[in-house]
C-alpha positions as a Markdown table, in Angstrom:
| # | Residue | x | y | z |
|---|---|---|---|---|
| 1 | Met | 29.5 | -97.1 | -62.3 |
| 2 | Asn | 26.9 | -94.4 | -63.2 |
| 3 | Arg | 23.7 | -95.6 | -61.6 |
| 4 | Lys | 21.3 | -93.5 | -63.8 |
| 5 | Lys | 23.2 | -94.4 | -67.0 |
| 6 | Glu | 22.8 | -98.1 | -66.1 |
| 7 | Ile | 19.2 | -97.9 | -65.5 |
| 8 | Ile | 18.5 | -96.2 | -68.8 |
| 9 | Arg | 20.7 | -98.7 | -70.7 |
| 10 | Thr | 19.0 | -101.7 | -69.0 |
| 11 | Ser | 15.6 | -100.1 | -69.9 |
| 12 | Val | 16.6 | -99.6 | -73.5 |
| 13 | Val | 17.5 | -103.4 | -73.8 |
| 14 | Gly | 14.0 | -104.0 | -72.3 |
| 15 | Ile | 12.3 | -101.8 | -74.9 |
| 16 | Val | 14.1 | -103.4 | -77.9 |
| 17 | Ala | 13.5 | -106.9 | -76.7 |
| 18 | Asn | 9.9 | -106.4 | -75.8 |
| 19 | Val | 9.0 | -104.7 | -79.1 |
| 20 | Leu | 10.5 | -107.4 | -81.0 |
| 21 | Leu | 8.7 | -110.0 | -79.0 |
| 22 | Ala | 5.4 | -108.3 | -79.3 |
| 23 | Ala | 5.8 | -108.0 | -83.0 |
| 24 | Phe | 6.5 | -111.7 | -83.4 |
| 25 | Lys | 3.6 | -112.8 | -80.9 |
| 26 | Ala | 1.2 | -110.6 | -82.5 |
| 27 | Val | 1.8 | -112.0 | -86.0 |
| 28 | Val | 1.7 | -115.6 | -84.6 |
| 29 | Gly | -1.4 | -114.8 | -82.6 |
| 30 | Val | -3.4 | -113.5 | -85.5 |
| 31 | Leu | -2.5 | -116.3 | -88.0 |
| 32 | Ala | -3.3 | -118.8 | -85.3 |
| 33 | Gly | -6.3 | -117.0 | -84.0 |
| 34 | Ser | -5.1 | -117.4 | -80.5 |
| 35 | Ile | -6.4 | -114.8 | -78.1 |
| 36 | Ala | -3.8 | -116.1 | -75.5 |
| 37 | Ile | -0.9 | -115.2 | -77.8 |
| 38 | Ile | -2.4 | -112.0 | -78.8 |
| 39 | Met | -2.9 | -110.9 | -75.2 |
| 40 | Asp | 0.7 | -112.0 | -74.5 |
| 41 | Ala | 1.9 | -109.6 | -77.3 |
| 42 | Val | 0.0 | -106.8 | -75.8 |
| 43 | Asn | 1.5 | -107.6 | -72.4 |
| 44 | Asn | 5.1 | -107.4 | -74.2 |
| 45 | Leu | 4.1 | -103.8 | -75.4 |
| 46 | Ser | 3.0 | -102.8 | -71.9 |
| 47 | Asp | 6.5 | -104.0 | -70.8 |
| 48 | Ala | 8.2 | -101.9 | -73.3 |
| 49 | Leu | 6.0 | -98.9 | -72.3 |
| 50 | Ser | 7.1 | -99.6 | -68.7 |
| 51 | Ser | 10.7 | -99.4 | -69.7 |
| 52 | Val | 10.0 | -96.0 | -71.4 |
| 53 | Ile | 8.5 | -94.8 | -68.1 |
| 54 | Thr | 11.6 | -96.0 | -66.1 |
| 55 | Ile | 13.8 | -94.0 | -68.4 |
| 56 | Leu | 11.6 | -90.8 | -68.1 |
| 57 | Gly | 11.4 | -91.4 | -64.3 |
| 58 | Thr | 15.1 | -91.7 | -64.1 |
| 59 | Lys | 15.8 | -88.6 | -66.0 |
| 60 | Leu | 13.3 | -86.6 | -64.0 |
| 61 | Ser | 14.8 | -87.8 | -60.8 |
| 62 | Glu | 18.2 | -86.5 | -61.7 |
| 63 | Arg | 16.9 | -82.9 | -61.5 |
| 64 | Pro | 18.5 | -80.9 | -58.7 |
| 65 | Ala | 16.7 | -79.7 | -55.7 |
| 66 | Asp | 15.0 | -76.3 | -56.0 |
| 67 | Arg | 12.9 | -73.9 | -53.8 |
| 68 | Met | 9.8 | -75.9 | -54.1 |
| 69 | His | 11.4 | -79.3 | -53.8 |
| 70 | Pro | 14.4 | -78.9 | -51.4 |
| 71 | Phe | 14.8 | -82.6 | -51.1 |
| 72 | Gly | 15.2 | -83.1 | -54.8 |
| 73 | Tyr | 13.3 | -85.4 | -57.3 |
| 74 | Gly | 14.5 | -88.7 | -56.2 |
| 75 | Arg | 11.2 | -90.0 | -55.2 |
| 76 | Val | 10.1 | -89.6 | -58.9 |
| 77 | Glu | 11.4 | -93.2 | -59.3 |
| 78 | Tyr | 8.9 | -94.5 | -57.0 |
| 79 | Phe | 6.1 | -92.9 | -58.9 |
| 80 | Ser | 7.5 | -94.6 | -62.0 |
| 81 | Ala | 7.3 | -98.0 | -60.3 |
| 82 | Ile | 3.8 | -97.3 | -59.4 |
| 83 | Ile | 2.8 | -96.3 | -63.0 |
| 84 | Ile | 4.5 | -99.4 | -64.3 |
| 85 | Ser | 2.5 | -101.6 | -61.8 |
| 86 | Val | -0.8 | -99.8 | -62.8 |
| 87 | Ile | 0.0 | -100.6 | -66.5 |
| 88 | Val | 0.4 | -104.2 | -65.7 |
| 89 | Leu | -2.9 | -104.1 | -63.7 |
| 90 | Val | -4.7 | -102.6 | -66.7 |
| 91 | Ala | -3.1 | -105.0 | -69.1 |
| 92 | Gly | -4.3 | -107.9 | -67.0 |
| 93 | Ile | -7.8 | -106.6 | -66.6 |
| 94 | Ser | -8.2 | -106.1 | -70.3 |
| 95 | Ser | -6.7 | -109.5 | -71.0 |
| 96 | Leu | -9.3 | -111.0 | -68.5 |
| 97 | Val | -12.2 | -109.3 | -70.3 |
| 98 | Glu | -11.1 | -110.6 | -73.7 |
| 99 | Ser | -10.4 | -114.0 | -72.4 |
| 100 | Val | -13.7 | -114.5 | -70.7 |
| 101 | Lys | -15.4 | -113.3 | -74.2 |
| 102 | Lys | -13.3 | -116.1 | -75.8 |
| 103 | Ile | -14.7 | -118.8 | -73.3 |
| 104 | Phe | -18.3 | -117.9 | -74.1 |
| 105 | Ser | -17.6 | -117.4 | -78.0 |
| 106 | Pro | -14.8 | -119.8 | -78.6 |
| 107 | Thr | -12.9 | -120.1 | -82.0 |
| 108 | Gln | -10.6 | -122.9 | -82.8 |
| 109 | Pro | -6.9 | -121.7 | -82.9 |
| 110 | Asp | -4.7 | -122.7 | -85.8 |
| 111 | Tyr | -1.4 | -123.6 | -84.5 |
| 112 | Thr | 1.5 | -125.0 | -86.5 |
| 113 | Pro | 5.0 | -126.3 | -85.6 |
| 114 | Leu | 6.4 | -122.9 | -86.4 |
| 115 | Thr | 4.1 | -121.3 | -84.0 |
| 116 | Leu | 5.4 | -123.6 | -81.3 |
| 117 | Val | 9.0 | -122.7 | -82.1 |
| 118 | Ile | 8.4 | -119.0 | -81.9 |
| 119 | Ile | 6.6 | -119.3 | -78.5 |
| 120 | Ala | 9.5 | -121.5 | -77.2 |
| 121 | Val | 12.0 | -118.9 | -78.3 |
| 122 | Ala | 9.9 | -116.1 | -76.6 |
| 123 | Ile | 10.1 | -118.0 | -73.4 |
| 124 | Val | 13.9 | -118.3 | -73.5 |
| 125 | Val | 14.2 | -114.5 | -74.4 |
| 126 | Lys | 11.8 | -113.5 | -71.5 |
| 127 | Leu | 13.5 | -115.7 | -68.9 |
| 128 | Val | 17.0 | -114.1 | -69.9 |
| 129 | Leu | 15.6 | -110.5 | -70.1 |
| 130 | Gly | 13.7 | -110.9 | -66.7 |
| 131 | Arg | 16.7 | -112.3 | -64.8 |
| 132 | Tyr | 18.8 | -109.4 | -66.4 |
| 133 | Val | 16.5 | -106.5 | -65.7 |
| 134 | Lys | 15.6 | -107.8 | -62.1 |
| 135 | Gly | 19.1 | -108.4 | -61.2 |
| 136 | Lys | 20.1 | -104.9 | -62.5 |
| 137 | Gly | 17.1 | -103.5 | -60.4 |
| 138 | Lys | 18.5 | -105.1 | -57.3 |
| 139 | Gln | 22.0 | -104.1 | -57.9 |
| 140 | Leu | 21.0 | -100.5 | -58.6 |
| 141 | Lys | 18.2 | -100.3 | -56.1 |
| 142 | Ser | 15.6 | -99.4 | -58.6 |
| 143 | Asp | 12.1 | -100.4 | -57.8 |
| 144 | Ala | 11.0 | -99.6 | -61.4 |
| 145 | Leu | 13.6 | -102.0 | -62.9 |
| 146 | Thr | 13.0 | -104.7 | -60.2 |
| 147 | Ala | 9.2 | -104.4 | -61.0 |
| 148 | Ser | 9.9 | -104.7 | -64.9 |
| 149 | Gly | 12.3 | -107.7 | -64.3 |
| 150 | Ala | 9.7 | -109.5 | -62.2 |
| 151 | Asp | 7.1 | -108.8 | -64.8 |
| 152 | Ala | 9.2 | -110.3 | -67.5 |
| 153 | Leu | 9.7 | -113.5 | -65.5 |
| 154 | Phe | 6.0 | -113.8 | -65.0 |
| 155 | Asp | 5.6 | -113.4 | -68.8 |
| 156 | Ala | 7.8 | -116.4 | -69.4 |
| 157 | Val | 5.7 | -118.5 | -67.1 |
| 158 | Ile | 2.6 | -117.2 | -68.9 |
| 159 | Thr | 4.1 | -117.9 | -72.3 |
| 160 | Leu | 5.0 | -121.3 | -71.2 |
| 161 | Ala | 1.4 | -121.8 | -70.3 |
| 162 | Thr | 0.5 | -120.6 | -73.8 |
| 163 | Leu | 2.9 | -123.2 | -75.3 |
| 164 | Val | 1.2 | -126.0 | -73.3 |
| 165 | Ser | -2.2 | -124.7 | -74.6 |
| 166 | Ala | -0.9 | -124.9 | -78.2 |
| 167 | Val | 0.5 | -128.4 | -77.7 |
| 168 | Ile | -2.8 | -129.7 | -76.4 |
| 169 | Thr | -4.7 | -128.1 | -79.3 |
| 170 | Leu | -2.3 | -129.7 | -81.9 |
| 171 | Met | -2.4 | -133.1 | -80.1 |
| 172 | Trp | -6.0 | -133.5 | -79.1 |
| 173 | Asn | -7.8 | -130.7 | -81.0 |
| 174 | Val | -9.0 | -129.3 | -77.8 |
| 175 | Ser | -9.0 | -125.5 | -77.4 |
| 176 | Ile | -8.3 | -124.3 | -73.8 |
| 177 | Asp | -7.4 | -120.8 | -75.2 |
| 178 | Gly | -10.0 | -118.8 | -73.4 |
| 179 | Ile | -9.5 | -120.5 | -70.0 |
| 180 | Leu | -5.8 | -120.3 | -70.2 |
| 181 | Gly | -6.1 | -116.5 | -71.1 |
| 182 | Thr | -8.2 | -116.1 | -68.0 |
| 183 | Val | -5.7 | -117.7 | -65.8 |
| 184 | Ile | -2.8 | -115.7 | -67.5 |
| 185 | Ser | -4.9 | -112.5 | -66.8 |
| 186 | Leu | -5.4 | -113.4 | -63.2 |
| 187 | Val | -1.7 | -113.9 | -62.8 |
| 188 | Ile | -0.9 | -110.6 | -64.5 |
| 189 | Ile | -3.3 | -108.9 | -62.2 |
| 190 | Lys | -1.9 | -110.5 | -59.0 |
| 191 | Ser | 1.7 | -109.6 | -60.0 |
| 192 | Gly | 0.6 | -106.0 | -60.6 |
| 193 | Val | -0.9 | -105.8 | -57.1 |
| 194 | Glu | 2.4 | -107.2 | -55.6 |
| 195 | Met | 4.6 | -104.8 | -57.6 |
| 196 | Leu | 2.6 | -101.9 | -56.2 |
| 197 | Lys | 3.6 | -102.7 | -52.7 |
| 198 | Ser | 7.2 | -101.8 | -52.6 |
| 199 | Pro | 7.1 | -98.2 | -54.1 |
| 200 | Ile | 3.9 | -97.4 | -52.1 |
| 201 | Asn | 5.7 | -98.5 | -48.9 |
| 202 | Glu | 8.6 | -96.4 | -49.7 |
| 203 | Leu | 6.4 | -93.2 | -50.2 |
| 204 | Leu | 4.5 | -94.0 | -47.1 |
| 205 | Gly | 7.7 | -94.6 | -45.1 |
| 206 | Ser | 8.9 | -98.1 | -44.5 |
| 207 | Arg | 10.9 | -99.5 | -41.5 |
| 208 | Ile | 14.6 | -99.2 | -41.9 |
| 209 | Ser | 16.3 | -102.6 | -42.5 |
| 210 | Gly | 17.8 | -104.2 | -39.3 |
| 211 | Glu | 21.3 | -104.6 | -41.1 |
| 212 | Leu | 21.4 | -100.9 | -41.8 |
| 213 | Val | 20.4 | -100.0 | -38.3 |
| 214 | Thr | 23.2 | -102.3 | -36.9 |
| 215 | Arg | 25.8 | -100.9 | -39.2 |
| 216 | Ile | 25.0 | -97.3 | -38.3 |
| 217 | Lys | 24.9 | -98.0 | -34.6 |
| 218 | Glu | 28.2 | -99.8 | -34.9 |
| 219 | Glu | 29.7 | -96.8 | -36.6 |
| 220 | Val | 28.5 | -94.3 | -34.0 |
| 221 | Met | 29.4 | -96.3 | -31.1 |
| 222 | Ala | 33.0 | -96.6 | -32.2 |
| 223 | Phe | 33.4 | -92.8 | -31.5 |
| 224 | Glu | 35.1 | -92.1 | -28.0 |
| 225 | Gly | 32.7 | -90.7 | -25.6 |
| 226 | Val | 29.5 | -92.2 | -27.0 |
| 227 | Asn | 27.7 | -94.3 | -24.6 |
| 228 | Gly | 24.5 | -95.2 | -26.6 |
| 229 | Val | 22.7 | -94.7 | -29.8 |
| 230 | Phe | 18.9 | -94.1 | -29.8 |
| 231 | Asp | 15.9 | -92.7 | -31.9 |
| 232 | Leu | 17.3 | -93.4 | -35.3 |
| 233 | Ile | 14.9 | -92.1 | -38.0 |
| 234 | Leu | 15.7 | -92.2 | -41.7 |
| 235 | His | 13.6 | -90.9 | -44.6 |
| 236 | Thr | 14.5 | -91.8 | -48.2 |
| 237 | Tyr | 14.2 | -89.4 | -51.0 |
| 238 | Gly | 15.1 | -91.8 | -53.8 |
| 239 | Pro | 17.7 | -94.7 | -53.6 |
| 240 | Asp | 20.6 | -92.1 | -53.3 |
| 241 | Thr | 19.3 | -89.8 | -50.7 |
| 242 | Met | 18.7 | -90.4 | -47.1 |
| 243 | Ile | 18.1 | -87.7 | -44.5 |
| 244 | Gly | 17.5 | -88.5 | -40.8 |
| 245 | Ser | 18.4 | -87.9 | -37.2 |
| 246 | Leu | 19.6 | -89.8 | -34.0 |
| 247 | His | 20.4 | -89.2 | -30.5 |
| 248 | Val | 23.6 | -90.3 | -28.7 |
| 249 | Ser | 24.3 | -90.4 | -25.1 |
| 250 | Val | 27.4 | -88.7 | -23.4 |
| 251 | Arg | 28.6 | -88.0 | -19.9 |
| 252 | Asp | 27.1 | -84.9 | -18.3 |
| 253 | Thr | 30.6 | -83.6 | -17.8 |
| 254 | Thr | 31.3 | -83.4 | -21.6 |
| 255 | Ser | 32.0 | -79.8 | -22.6 |
| 256 | Ala | 29.9 | -78.0 | -25.2 |
| 257 | Ser | 32.9 | -77.8 | -27.6 |
| 258 | Ala | 33.5 | -81.4 | -27.3 |
| 259 | Ile | 29.7 | -82.3 | -28.0 |
| 260 | His | 29.9 | -79.8 | -31.0 |
| 261 | Leu | 33.0 | -81.7 | -32.5 |
| 262 | Leu | 31.5 | -85.1 | -31.8 |
| 263 | Gly | 28.3 | -84.4 | -33.6 |
| 264 | Arg | 30.3 | -83.0 | -36.5 |
| 265 | Arg | 32.4 | -86.1 | -36.8 |
| 266 | Ile | 29.3 | -88.4 | -36.5 |
| 267 | Ser | 27.5 | -86.4 | -39.2 |
| 268 | Glu | 30.6 | -86.6 | -41.6 |
| 269 | Arg | 31.1 | -90.3 | -40.9 |
| 270 | Leu | 27.5 | -91.2 | -41.6 |
| 271 | Tyr | 27.4 | -89.2 | -44.9 |
| 272 | Gly | 30.8 | -90.5 | -46.0 |
| 273 | Lys | 29.9 | -94.2 | -45.1 |
| 274 | Phe | 26.3 | -94.4 | -46.1 |
| 275 | Gly | 25.3 | -91.2 | -47.9 |
| 276 | Ile | 23.0 | -90.1 | -45.0 |
| 277 | Ile | 22.5 | -86.6 | -44.1 |
| 278 | Ala | 22.1 | -86.8 | -40.4 |
| 279 | Thr | 21.3 | -84.4 | -37.6 |
| 280 | Val | 22.7 | -85.6 | -34.3 |
| 281 | Gly | 21.1 | -84.8 | -31.0 |
| 282 | Phe | 22.5 | -85.6 | -27.6 |
| 283 | Tyr | 21.4 | -87.0 | -24.1 |
| 284 | Ala | 23.4 | -86.4 | -20.9 |
| 285 | Ile | 24.2 | -89.3 | -18.5 |
| 286 | Asn | 24.3 | -88.5 | -14.9 |
| 287 | Thr | 27.8 | -89.1 | -13.4 |
| 288 | Gly | 29.3 | -88.8 | -9.9 |
| 289 | Glu | 26.1 | -89.2 | -8.0 |
| 290 | Thr | 25.6 | -92.6 | -6.3 |
| 291 | Ile | 22.0 | -91.8 | -5.4 |
| 292 | Val | 21.2 | -91.3 | -9.2 |
| 293 | Ala | 22.6 | -94.7 | -10.2 |
| 294 | Gln | 20.2 | -96.2 | -7.6 |
| 295 | Met | 17.2 | -94.1 | -8.8 |
| 296 | Gln | 17.9 | -95.1 | -12.5 |
| 297 | His | 18.2 | -98.9 | -11.5 |
| 298 | Asp | 14.9 | -98.6 | -9.6 |
| 299 | Val | 12.9 | -96.4 | -11.9 |
| 300 | Met | 14.0 | -98.4 | -15.1 |
| 301 | Asn | 13.0 | -101.6 | -13.6 |
| 302 | His | 9.5 | -100.3 | -12.7 |
| 303 | Val | 9.2 | -98.7 | -16.2 |
| 304 | Leu | 10.3 | -101.9 | -18.1 |
| 305 | Gly | 7.9 | -104.1 | -16.1 |
| 306 | Tyr | 5.1 | -101.8 | -16.8 |
| 307 | Glu | 2.4 | -103.1 | -19.2 |
| 308 | Gly | 2.7 | -101.5 | -22.7 |
| 309 | Ile | 6.3 | -100.4 | -22.5 |
| 310 | His | 8.7 | -101.9 | -25.2 |
| 311 | Ser | 11.9 | -100.1 | -24.0 |
| 312 | Ala | 13.1 | -96.8 | -22.2 |
| 313 | His | 16.2 | -94.7 | -22.5 |
| 314 | Ala | 17.7 | -91.2 | -21.9 |
| 315 | Phe | 17.4 | -91.3 | -18.1 |
| 316 | Phe | 18.4 | -88.2 | -16.4 |
| 317 | Val | 17.8 | -86.7 | -12.9 |
| 318 | Asp | 18.0 | -83.1 | -12.0 |
| 319 | Leu | 18.6 | -83.5 | -8.3 |
| 320 | Ser | 18.5 | -79.6 | -7.6 |
| 321 | Arg | 14.9 | -79.3 | -9.3 |
| 322 | Lys | 13.8 | -82.9 | -8.4 |
| 323 | Ile | 12.9 | -83.7 | -12.0 |
| 324 | Ile | 13.3 | -87.1 | -13.5 |
| 325 | Thr | 13.2 | -87.3 | -17.4 |
| 326 | Phe | 13.5 | -90.2 | -19.7 |
| 327 | Asp | 12.0 | -91.6 | -23.0 |
| 328 | Ile | 9.7 | -94.6 | -23.5 |
| 329 | Met | 8.9 | -96.6 | -26.5 |
| 330 | Pro | 5.4 | -97.9 | -26.3 |
| 331 | Asp | 4.3 | -101.2 | -27.9 |
| 332 | Tyr | 2.6 | -100.8 | -31.1 |
| 333 | Asp | -0.6 | -102.2 | -29.7 |
| 334 | Val | -0.9 | -99.3 | -27.3 |
| 335 | Glu | -3.8 | -97.1 | -28.6 |
| 336 | Asn | -3.3 | -93.9 | -26.5 |
| 337 | Asp | 0.2 | -92.7 | -25.7 |
| 338 | Glu | -1.1 | -89.9 | -23.4 |
| 339 | Glu | -3.1 | -92.3 | -21.2 |
| 340 | Leu | -0.1 | -94.6 | -21.0 |
| 341 | Cys | 2.2 | -91.8 | -19.8 |
| 342 | Ser | -0.4 | -90.4 | -17.3 |
| 343 | Ser | -0.9 | -93.8 | -15.8 |
| 344 | Leu | 3.0 | -94.4 | -15.7 |
| 345 | Val | 3.5 | -91.1 | -14.0 |
| 346 | Asp | 0.8 | -91.9 | -11.4 |
| 347 | Phe | 2.5 | -95.4 | -10.8 |
| 348 | Leu | 6.0 | -93.9 | -10.3 |
| 349 | Leu | 5.0 | -91.1 | -8.0 |
| 350 | Gly | 4.0 | -93.9 | -5.7 |
| 351 | Tyr | 7.7 | -94.5 | -5.3 |
| 352 | Tyr | 9.1 | -90.9 | -5.8 |
| 353 | Pro | 6.3 | -88.6 | -4.7 |
| 354 | Asp | 8.7 | -85.7 | -4.1 |
| 355 | Tyr | 9.8 | -85.7 | -7.8 |
| 356 | Thr | 8.3 | -84.4 | -11.2 |
| 357 | Phe | 8.4 | -86.9 | -14.1 |
| 358 | Asn | 9.0 | -85.6 | -17.6 |
| 359 | Ile | 8.4 | -88.6 | -19.9 |
| 360 | Val | 8.8 | -88.3 | -23.7 |
| 361 | Val | 7.3 | -90.8 | -26.0 |
| 362 | Asp | 9.2 | -92.2 | -28.8 |
| 363 | His | 8.2 | -94.7 | -31.4 |
| 364 | Asn | 10.1 | -97.6 | -33.0 |
| 365 | Phe | 11.0 | -96.3 | -36.5 |
| 366 | Ser | 13.9 | -98.8 | -36.9 |
| 367 | Glu | 14.5 | -102.5 | -36.6 |
| 368 | Glu | 15.8 | -103.6 | -33.0 |
């Protein structure tokens, strides 16, 4: 399945459906004098525009990498999702202004049974369209499609509220059009804000899912000679491109050629299995020295019991130079990494005064 073509095809379906719905609702809204229905029609047009933007964003994201943009144009899809969310917000704010005006300058809508039928049909169409587009968005990992689908489902609920208003007007001759339009507008605004979160998080850099982290570590740990996997970092450049790095620990007796081949095999496996372009770094594990094993046990117990330390790894002792190195991962509430390291070194020197401590601070970029 060609992801880009599927996104475009789904967007075209959304454009056609929303333009037809907007036309029907606009006619019905004008004839009935209903601001709620007219605003609903405007919202459908904004949905159609959202689908157009999705298509343009998908096309732009297909452009190959160049000198100015070596990571490609995959993140254009995130900008598309942001633009769609902003369109929804603008539509909601415009609708809110008109609805408030309607409250203070009310007119009696003129609904008919035909009006109700058209509104009911619109609800069904929007439900089907919303489920279809949102499902495709999840399947294709497209934030823009997912946002459009969620918006369509909100529209179905909003249109249902309009139908309720029309029924109340017909049965009791009471107009709640302006009030209902205000409620609808607030729902649209809220959905727009919610829709902004996902693409913005992707652009800022969000935490890797725990499931993906587990699968990657399992794949790497399956290689002979790998004793641990640490410091996994992934950056997304669109749903199809991930670039990152990780460290693996191996015995200090492993030859340079064996490390080279192992790194190549791991990189190839991660690209073939997950599409990840990964740089692999290595930590050495001390072997053959009983004193080092005891030192590691003692130091790690002290470190892991120290306030502000989430975890530690990559322990190595250079006995000839009397240097102990390891990495720590502070808790997120630690405000100053340098102060933590300095106080930790002072603490450890109380146990090993003849050694120099070289501590590297890592941060938790992945679920653990």
